[in-house]
N, C-alpha and C positions, 0 to 999 in steps of 0.2 A: 505493499499500499503506499509505501515512502515515496514510489516514484510518482503515482496518481496524487499523493498528496503535495507534495513539492511544486508537480507541473501545475496544479489548479492554483497554489498559493506560493508565486515566485520567491518572496522572501521570508517564506516558514521553512521552519525544520521541522520534520516528524520526530526525530530523535529528542529535541528539545520539548514536545509537546508530552510525549512519553514520559520523559524525566519528570515533567512537572506534576503529571498525573501520579507518579509514583510518590512524589514527596507530598502532594495532599492527602493520598493515603496513608502514609508514613505518620502524617500529623494529627490523624485522629486518636481519641484518647484512648479507645479500644477496638478490637474487629468487630463490625456491625453496630457500631455507636450511632445514634441517631442521626448526629451533627458532625460533620458536615456531610450532606447526602453527596454523593457520586455518582454521575451518570456519563456512560459514554456514547455518543452518538457517532452515527458513520454512514455518508451517503455511499452506496456501493455501485461499482462500475463493473460492466460484465467481466472485464481483466483481471478484476480484483477479487469475485466471487469465491476464488479457492482460498484464499488469505482470510476467510470469514471465521473459520474455525480456529486459528492462530488468535484473533482478537477475544475470541470466548475463552480459550485456553487461558489468556494471559490476566483477562479480567472478570470472569464469571464469579470467582469467590472473594472478589476485592473489591467490587461497586456495588452500587445498589440497583443499577440497571443498565440493560445495553438497549440500544435502540438502533434499526438499520432501515434504511429507506434505499431503495431502487432509484438509481438516478433515472432522468428523463428519456436517455439513451440507453438504458438498459431495459426499461419497460416501467409500467405502470401496475399499482395495485395489487391485487391478490395472486394474480398468475406470474408476475415477476418475484414475490414473497416466497409463493410455492416452490420457484426454480430454486431460489438462495438455500431455503429450507432443506428439499430435496438433495442439494448437494452436500450439506452438513450432515444429512442421515446417512448420506451413502460414503463419506470420508473416513 
């Protein structure tokens, strides 16, 4: 996802974002604390769909929510979401 993230945000660095999320997670008083609530959101493009599992592996037990949205170029709504879920189930 690094290539897509940095391509769509030329001055951004995904490594810095990941490090900052890790710092926020580490600042919680205890695992599962009510505050701060942390959510990871990602717009998924077709070439990155195979990296979705890694996103869940990294953050599933660390954050309060993970939200995925198919990009307009990947498809809309239920069909695109089913496609992502089907891939994740087969990986």
